[in-house]
C-alpha positions, -999 to 999 in steps of 0.1 A, spaced: 358 27 -449 363 -4 -470 346 -14 -502 334 -50 -502 318 -54 -536 331 -89 -543 314 -104 -513 282 -85 -516 278 -90 -553 282 -128 -550 258 -129 -520 232 -109 -539 235 -131 -570 232 -163 -550 202 -150 -530 185 -143 -564 196 -177 -576 211 -165 -609 243 -174 -626 271 -151 -635 261 -156 -671 225 -145 -664 237 -113 -646 262 -106 -674 235 -110 -701 213 -86 -682 241 -60 -680 253 -65 -715 288 -77 -704 308 -109 -704 304 -135 -676 341 -134 -672 337 -98 -660 313 -108 -633 336 -136 -622 365 -111 -620 345 -88 -598 334 -116 -575 370 -127 -571 381 -92 -562 403 -89 -593 387 -58 -605 357 -35 -603 328 -27 -626 330 6 -645 313 33 -624 287 38 -650 273 2 -646 270 3 -608 235 19 -608 223 -9 -632 237 -36 -609 221 -19 -578 188 -16 -596 189 -52 -607 193 -64 -571 169 -37 -557 196 -23 -533 212 11 -529 247 18 -542 259 18 -506 245 -16 -500 260 -29 -532 294 -17 -522 291 -35 -488 288 -2 -469 254 -8 -453 
């Protein structure tokens, strides 16, 4: 089982046609954090994952690319 957050996060964001900055503002974080996640250079804190999933109307499994 492999986590594919970077690909899924970018895909969801582009489908919703929002910028990294818009997502970051919604989550109360920096746009640089979102960029780092999408490049696979890190992961969001586990406590923020439900907020990301809720924003995109997906399950945590889907968000992590495990659908």
